[in-house]
N, C-alpha and C positions, 0 to 999 in steps of 0.2 A: 400581446407579446411585448416584451421590453424593447425600448428604443436605444438604451445605453446601459452597459454593464461595466462595472469596475472589477478588475482582476487583481485580487489581493495576493499576488504571488510573483514569481520570477522564473527565468529560464525556460526550459522546454515545456513545462506544464502551462505557463502563461501563454506561450505561442499556441499550444494545443487548444486552449480555450478560445483564443482569438480566432482561430480557424473556424470553429463551430459557430461563433458569433457572426462572422462575415457571411457564412452560408445562410444564416437566418436573417441577414440584413440588419444586424444589431451593431451599433457603434461601440468601441471599446476604449476604456481608460486604463492605462498602465500606471502602476505606482513603482517607484524604484528608489534604491539608496544611491548615495553619491558614487559608490563603487560600481553601480550598474548603469551609469548614465549613457553608455554606448552599447548597452545590451540589445539583442535582437527584439526582445519583447517590447522594449521601449520604442525602437525604430518602427515597428510594424503597427503600433497602436494608433488609434485616431487622435488620442490625447494622452499626455503623460504628466505625472506630478511627482516631484522629488519629495520623499517623506522622511528623510533623515540620513545620518551618517552610515558607514558600512555595517557596523554591528547590527545583527538581526533584531536585538532587543530594542534598538533605537529606530528601526525602520519597519521591517516586515512584520514585527511583533508589536508595533506601536499602534494600538487600536484607535486612539484618538486622532492620530495623523491620517490613518486610512479613512476613517469616517469623515474627516474634514475634506479630504480629497474627493470623496464621493459627493459631498455637499456642494463644493465649489464647481464641480464639473457637471452637476445635474444628473448623475447616475441614478438609475432606479433600482439596481440590484447589485449584489457583490458575490462573486464566485471566489471561494478561498483556495481552490485547487487541492493539493495535498500538502501535508506538513504545515509549518508555521501555525496559522490560526484556524485551520480547517476543522479541528475537533475541539475547539474552545467554545464551550456552551455560553460563557459570558459574552464573548464576542458576537455570537449568533443572536443573543438577546439584545445586545446594543444595536446591532444592525436593524433588527425589527422595530426596536423602540424609536429609531430615527426615521421610521416610515419607509425603510428600504426592504427589499426581499433578500433573504439569505438563501443562496442556491445550495441547499443541503437540507438535512433533516431538521426536525423540531429541536430546539435547545434542550428540552427535557429528555429526548432520546439520546442526544449527544452526551449529556451528563450521565445518564444511566449506563450507557455502554462504555463510557470512559472509566467507570469503576468496575473492575473485572469481577468483583464479588457480586455487585448488583446485577451485572450482565448475566452471570451464571444463574443467579436466582430467577431472573426474568425468563431466560431461555428454558430452564427446567420447568417452569410453570406452563410454558407453551409446548412442551413435549419434545424439545430438542435434546438429543443425548449429550451427556457431559462426561468428562474425565472423572473417574472416582476420586474423591477427596473430601476436604472439609466443606461443610455447608456454608461457611462464611469466614470472617476474619478469625484468625487464631489469637486468643487472648494471652496465652502463655505457652511456655515450652512443654508443660505437662499435657496440655490439650493437644499439642502437636504430636507428642509421643503416642497418645491414645489413637488419634486418627491414622498415624503412620502404621501402627500395629494392625489396624483394621484393613487398610488397603494394601499393606505389605510393601517392603522395601524392594527396589529403590524408590525414593519419593522426591518431589520437587517443591521447594519453598519459593513462592512467587509473590512479588509486590502487587497489591491490589490496584495501585495506580501506575503499574509498570508499562514498559514498552522498550523495544530495541534490545531486549536481553538483559537490561539492568534490573537488579533486585531479584535475580533468579539463581538459586543454588540447589545442586543435587546432593542428597544424602543417600549414599549407597547402603549404609547400615545404621543401626541405632547409635553407634559410637560417633557417627558423622553429623547427627541431627542437630545438636546444640550449636555447633560451629556454623552450619548452614543457616540456621535460624538467625543467629546474630549477624552474620555477614549480609544476608538478604535484607534484614531490617535496616542495617546501617546504610547499605547502598540505596534502598528505597527512600530513606529519610534525606539523604544527600541529593539524590536525583530528582525527587518528586515532592519533597517536603511532607511526605506522608509515609510512616513506617508500618502501616498495616500490611500484613501478609496472610496468605492462605496456603493450603497444601494440596497437592495433586499427586496421584500415582505417576511415577516417571515411566514413560513408555520407551523401550530400548530400540525399537526399529520402526518408528512411525513415518508415514508420509505427511506432509503439510498440504492439506487440500482446502481450498476456499471456494465459496459459492457467491457469485455476483448476483445481486438482486436490484430491482428497481420498483419503486412503489409510488403511485400518485396520491393526491389528497382525497381521492374518492373511494378508497378502499381496495383498489386494484393492485395486485402484486404479481410480478413475474420474476423468474430467474433466468440468467443467461449462461447457465452451465458452470462447470468447475474449472479452476486453474490449479495446477500442481506447482507448488512453490517450495518444494523440498530441498532444492539446491541453495543452501544457506551457509554463511560463515558468521559465527558469533551472532546468530539469530537475525542476520541481515541477508535478505534475498539477493541472489546474483543472477539467477536464470529462472524463468517461469514458462510453463507449457499449458496450452489449452487444446484438447482436454488432457486429463491425466492418463499416463500410459497404463495405469493399473485399475482404473475404474471402468465398470460396464455402464451402458446406457441405463440399465435397470436400476443400478445403485444410484446413479445421478438423479434419476427421476424420483426415486423414493425419498432421497434426502431433500430434493427441491420441493416436493409436496409438503413435507413437514415444515420446512422453513417458511415457505410462502404463506401457508395457512397461519402459522404463528405470527408472522409480521403483520398480516392483515388484522388479526385480533389486537395486536399492539397498537395499530394505527400508525405504523411507520410510514415515512414519506421520503422520497428521493432515493439516491443511490446508497447502497450499503454492501458490505462484504462480510460474510460470516466465515470464520476460520476454524478449521477442525484438524485434529490429529486423526490419522486413519491407520489402523493396524489390525491384522487378523480379521478383516472384513467388517470392523466396527468403526463408526465415526464418533468422535468425542469433541464437543464444542470447547474452544479455548477463548475466543474473543470475537468482537464485532467491530469493524472499522466503519465509522459513520461518515464516509467521504469517498471520493474517487481514489482508486488505487493507482500506484505507479504502473502496475502491470496491466491496466485496463486494455491496452491495445491488443493483447492476444485474444481477449474475448471479442473485441470488435471485429477482428479478422475472421473468426470462425462463425460469428453470428451475423455480420454485415450490418450492425447497428452502431450508430454514433452515440456513445453513452453520454458524452458531454451535452450533445444536443438534447437528449432525453432529460438530463438534469435541468436544463434551462426551461424546456417546455413544462415540466412538472412544477417548477418554482413559479411559473407564470399562471399556474392554475389549470393547465390543460390535463386531459385524461391521457392515459397510456395509448388508448386507441387500438389495442391488440390484446390477445389472450396468450396463455402459455402455449396453446396448440399452434399459434402463429410463429413461435420462436423456433428456428431451425439451426442445426449445427452442420458446418461444412468444412471438412479437412482438418488440418492440424496447424497450430501456430506456436512459435517459440520466441521468447524475448530475452535478450542479453542486456544487462545493465552495464554500461561502459563508464568507468570512473577514472578520474585523474589521480590515480594511485599507483604506487609501485606494485607490479603484479605478483611479487613474491612476499613482500613485507606488509603490503597494504597501507603504507605510510602515504598520506596525501601529498600530491606533487603539483601544487598550483603554479601557474606561470604563463608565458606567452606561447600561444599556438602559432607556429611559423608556417605550417602547411596542413591542409585538411582535405580529405577526399572521402565522400560518403559513397557506399555501395548502392547499386540500383538494380533494375531489372524486374521481371515479373515476380510478384509475391514478396517484394522486399520493401520495407518501410523503415525510415530513420526519423525518430523524434529527437531533435537536438536544437540547441540555440547557439552553438559555437560556430566559428568561422576562422579562416586564416587571418591572423592579426588580433584575434580575441585573446584577452588576458584572463585566464581562469583565476577568480579571486580566492583568497584563502579563508574567507569569512563564512562560507556556506557549505552545504553538502557537496561532496566531490563528484557526484554523478554528472557527466557532461553529455551523455547520449544514451538512447535506447535503440537497439537494433531489433527489429521484429520481422520475422519471415513467416510465410504461409504457403502451404502446399496441400495437395489432396490427401497425402498420407504422412505419417510421422517420419518414415524413412526419407521421403522426398523433402520434408521440411528440414531434416538434419543435413542432407546434402546441400540444400539451398543456403542454410546457415553457414556451413563450412565455406562455401564459395563467397558469400557476402563478407564473412570475417576476413578472408584473404584479401578482399578488395579494400577493406576499411583502413584508412591511413590517417593517423593523428601524429603530427611531428611537433616537437618542442616541449611536451610534457610526457611523463610516463603514464601509461594507461593499463587497464586490465585486459586489453585485447589479447595479449599472449595467453593469459589464463583461460579465456573463453575458447581459444583455439585448442588448448590442451583438453579442456572438458569435452568438447565436441568429439574428439578422437578417442576418448576413454571408452572401453568396452561396456562399463557399467552404465554410462549415459546412453550409449547407443541401444542397449537392450532395455533401458528403462528400469533397470534393477538397482535402484538407489533409495536411500532414506535421508532424513534430515541430518544425519550424522556423517554421511558419506563424504561430502565436500571437505569438511575439516580434515578428515583422514587423507584425502587425495592431495590437498594442499601441503599437508605435513610431509608426505612422502616425496613430493617435488622439491622440498627444501632440504632433504637429507643429503 
């Protein structure tokens, strides 16, 4: 097992990794920008190294500075968390080239899954179901027209290197296709430096279902069930559930068997999440995230497994030590992402937090790095906390979430807490009868 790990991240996820390390008896190194000198992840680490000015490109994305910090502190491994360099294959290769362990998948698998076309091709070869669409990159608009006619409108043009909803445009009819093609390619080129796009059938009422997997370096793969991440705004998740209100245990098991067998053949290692659209009883693969997910706590709550601890064990060469039959699911969990944003306009609202009170009690967890007197910086993602609740039933989890949201207080900056309180009281949420399009419509109605 490692003696010292450098955490190449900030905020609540850096604290989350620190906690797992402490329970394993592993010392931690925090890296930080000048803007984060007083951050909680810096205060709680055994050692800390300033790696640059506030801008992420000069600090948390500065690969050379991070590797230098690992070298001077004697770290043996680097955990990238999520975001920043977590899915950067070049960084993973550099870490290993410097004789350090990268706590994540093989660089080749990160690179493969980072290209959505390559990911779809790989998953299709492993028997994982796909959304109907083009077999690869579309070379021209004429090819797009042929594929669209085959799968039938509406269709979605998507960036091959996309993420966060950028480089995605819907064409409802053939008259819309050329504009969607041009706009998606322009957005993809601007955002990712790659204008390659492909086409998929646009599903009008899907759920967003993802499956959490963990694999060791000895060919053992298990899944920890599904998360329902259908509550999204502009393709950004706001609330997640484990398990899904619409899936049966049989459907989960069938999907899990296909996925785990496929990843075993692929030789995948460490944590990963496969994301699907689910409509009319059918799963369709859309992408794989080769890292820890923001919403991993809901899985931990229903499975009783520390996923970060498992990542570290696997990176150290240990076996899983259990089989799929050993993984059990108990109760229901829900996570709310709390951001420092206006709850109506979603405009970021960085600033000084003058008062803070986190909810507590049985089945309530708050993952956060803020405190009274903390100044939310304007340079990074606006998420400041994750509220996670667990109860024996979904109804009980909703009631517990409502109570916890009422207790949660953040003063000094605007937050999305009021929006989450509205969502919890919505009949569609309480019944579980919502799709990936519902939240956009719900927010729009609230602004009328």
